[in-house]
C-alpha positions, 0 to 999 in steps of 0.5 A: 500499499501507497503511503499518503504524506499529507502536506502541513503547509498553511498555504502552497508555496512554488518552486523557484530558484532565486538567490537570497541573502541572509542576515542574524535577525537582531546585529544585522550580519550577515549570515550566507547566501543561498537559494529560494528553492520554493515560497509563498507568501506565508514563508519558503524553503531555502537551501545553503552551503552554511550551515547556521542556527535552528530555531534563529530568526533572520532577515531576507533579502532577496528579487523575485523572478518578476522583479520584486525587490523584498529586504528586512523580512523578518523569517523564523527557521522552523525545520533544518535538513542536510541533503546531499551537499547543502542544507535546507531551511523551512521558514516561516515569514514574521512580521511581514508588511501588509504590501510585502505579503501581497506582493508574495501572494500574487506572485506565487499565486502567478508562478502557480498559475504558469506552472498549470500551462 
């Protein structure tokens, strides 16, 4: 019998590959860069060659494929793991402005629609 996998995310994510810079929330110090591999208006998955702390609050800076620029997006690392030579981080957005939530929502809807075509 095939195992069933249930989606635990509140928001559906869309696949993307976008460079991201990651900073410590409290000090503003650069931690690492990596790549966003999926995104929604509630969070994202990031892959990086660098390992950094679990459940840390971070700031994110990135430009989506549609040219939308995001800076100082606060996130919390809620899950980490390692695959081959990279680390992955599930990041939940925290205290995101309404404007940024709307831009992320439109991006995820547009990308999900283009995946269906």
